[in-house]
C-alpha positions in Angstrom: -0.1 -0.1 0.1 1.2 3.4 -0.9 1.3 6.2 1.7 1.0 8.9 -0.9 -2.4 10.5 -0.9 -4.3 10.4 -4.2 -6.9 13.2 -4.2 -8.9 11.2 -6.7 -9.5 8.6 -4.2 -9.7 10.6 -0.9 -12.3 11.9 1.1 -12.5 14.4 4.3 -14.0 13.1 7.6 -14.9 15.7 10.1 -15.8 14.3 13.4 -18.3 15.9 15.8 -17.1 19.5 15.2 -20.1 20.7 17.1 -20.8 24.3 18.8 -20.9 23.2 22.5 -18.0 20.8 22.3 -15.8 23.1 20.3 -16.4 25.8 23.0 -14.8 23.3 25.4 -12.0 22.0 23.4 -8.6 23.6 24.1 -7.2 25.8 21.0 -10.8 25.3 19.3 -10.3 28.7 17.5 -7.0 27.5 15.8 -8.4 24.0 15.1 -11.6 25.6 13.4 -9.2 27.8 11.2 -7.4 24.5 10.2 -10.5 23.0 9.3 -11.8 25.9 7.3 -8.3 25.6 5.3 -8.8 21.9 4.9 -12.3 22.5 3.6 -10.8 25.0 0.9 -8.1 22.5 0.0 -10.9 19.9 -0.5 -12.8 22.3 -2.9 -9.6 22.7 -4.9 -9.1 19.1 -5.5 -13.0 18.0 -5.4 -12.6 16.0 -2.3 -15.9 15.0 -0.8 -16.6 15.8 2.8 -18.6 13.6 5.5 -19.5 15.0 8.7 -20.3 13.2 11.7 -22.5 14.6 14.7 -22.6 13.1 18.2 -25.8 13.6 20.3 -26.7 17.2 18.8 -29.3 17.6 21.5 -26.6 17.4 24.0 -23.5 18.8 22.2 -25.2 21.2 20.0 -25.3 21.3 16.1 -22.2 21.3 13.8 -20.2 24.4 13.8 -22.1 27.1 11.7 -18.4 28.1 10.2 -18.1 24.5 9.0 -21.6 24.2 7.5 -21.3 27.6 5.8 -18.0 26.4 4.4 -19.4 23.3 2.9 -22.8 24.6 1.8 -25.0 22.0 0.4 -22.2 19.6 -0.3 -21.0 16.7 1.9 -22.9 14.2 3.8 -23.9 14.4 7.4 -24.5 11.7 9.9 -26.0 11.9 13.3 -25.7 9.3 16.1 -26.2 8.7 19.9 -23.1 6.4 20.4 -19.5 7.3 20.5 -17.9 5.7 17.4 -18.8 7.3 14.3 -17.6 4.8 11.7 -20.9 2.9 11.5 -22.6 6.2 10.4 -20.1 6.8 7.7 -20.9 5.5 4.3 -19.6 2.1 3.6 -18.1 3.2 0.1 -15.6 5.8 1.3 -12.6 6.1 -0.9 -9.2 4.6 0.0 -7.5 7.7 1.4 -9.3 9.4 4.3 -8.1 12.9 6.0 -9.6 13.0 9.5 -10.2 16.0 11.7 -12.3 16.7 14.5 -13.2 16.5 18.1 -12.3 14.9 20.4 -9.0 13.4 19.7 -9.1 10.6 22.3 -12.7 9.8 21.9 -14.6 9.7 18.8 -11.8 10.7 16.7 -9.7 8.1 18.0 -12.4 5.4 17.6 -13.2 6.6 13.8 -9.5 6.2 12.9 -9.2 2.7 14.2 -12.5 1.6 12.8 -11.8 3.2 9.5 -8.3 1.5 9.3 -9.9 -1.8 10.1 -12.3 -1.1 7.1 -9.0 -1.0 4.9 -8.7 2.6 4.6 -5.4 4.5 4.4 -6.1 7.0 7.3 -4.4 10.4 7.9 -5.1 12.1 11.2 -4.5 15.8 10.8 -2.9 16.5 14.1 -3.3 20.2 13.9 -7.0 19.8 13.2 -8.1 17.8 16.1 -8.4 18.6 19.7 -9.8 17.6 23.1 -11.0 19.3 26.1 -8.1 18.0 28.1 -4.3 18.4 26.7 -3.1 15.3 28.3 -6.0 13.1 26.7 -5.2 14.7 23.2 -1.5 14.0 23.6 -1.8 10.4 24.8 -4.2 9.6 21.9 -1.6 11.2 19.2 1.2 9.3 20.7 -0.9 6.1 20.9 -2.0 6.4 17.3 1.6 7.0 16.1 2.7 3.8 17.9 0.0 2.0 16.2 1.2 3.1 12.9 -1.4 5.6 11.9 -0.3 8.5 9.9 -0.2 11.5 12.1 0.5 14.7 10.0 -0.4 18.3 9.5 -2.8 20.1 7.2 0.2 21.7 5.4 1.9 18.3 5.0 -1.4 16.9 3.5 -1.8 19.9 1.2 1.9 19.4 -0.1 1.2 15.7 -0.7 -2.0 16.5 -2.7 -0.3 19.2 -4.5 2.9 17.3 -5.2 2.5 18.0 -9.0 0.5 21.2 -8.8 1.4 23.9 -11.0 2.2 27.3 -9.7 -1.2 29.0 -9.4 -2.7 26.1 -7.5 0.4 26.0 -5.3 -0.3 29.4 -4.2 -3.7 28.3 -3.1 -2.4 25.3 -1.2 0.3 27.0 1.0 0.0 30.1 3.2 1.9 33.2 2.0 5.5 33.6 3.4 6.1 36.7 5.4 
């Protein structure tokens, strides 16, 4: 299996990016900004987006900024149990870029479940978070030890745009100051 991301066979999975939950997650503003960039990158490469939503009656709706960014695109699945993988489509593409909340809970379970389904899963470490920094860090360390690809949004953008021409490259990478 190649670890190179093929944008033609990729999808974005956003796990539980919900208003109340985001308000409690450490560094949520920066994480949401990374997710916005991820969605912009997805549009550049026509990568589909799949959203999961855990118990919206308790955790609130999906973040309005995320919903605005995807518009009518993407799929949305609601559930009342922790693992989101069973509500995601069975025909997801091979390569999955995963972001969301919380790293040690639903995101972690999604990562392992999706890998067991045979997907090449890329956890975007700068686009995930938890309410507790220790839980977040332990989850990242655990997934690295289990050979999950833990990367960053910019690294994934570079991978997707490895053969991009100049104008597209300008859109993928932030300007240098």
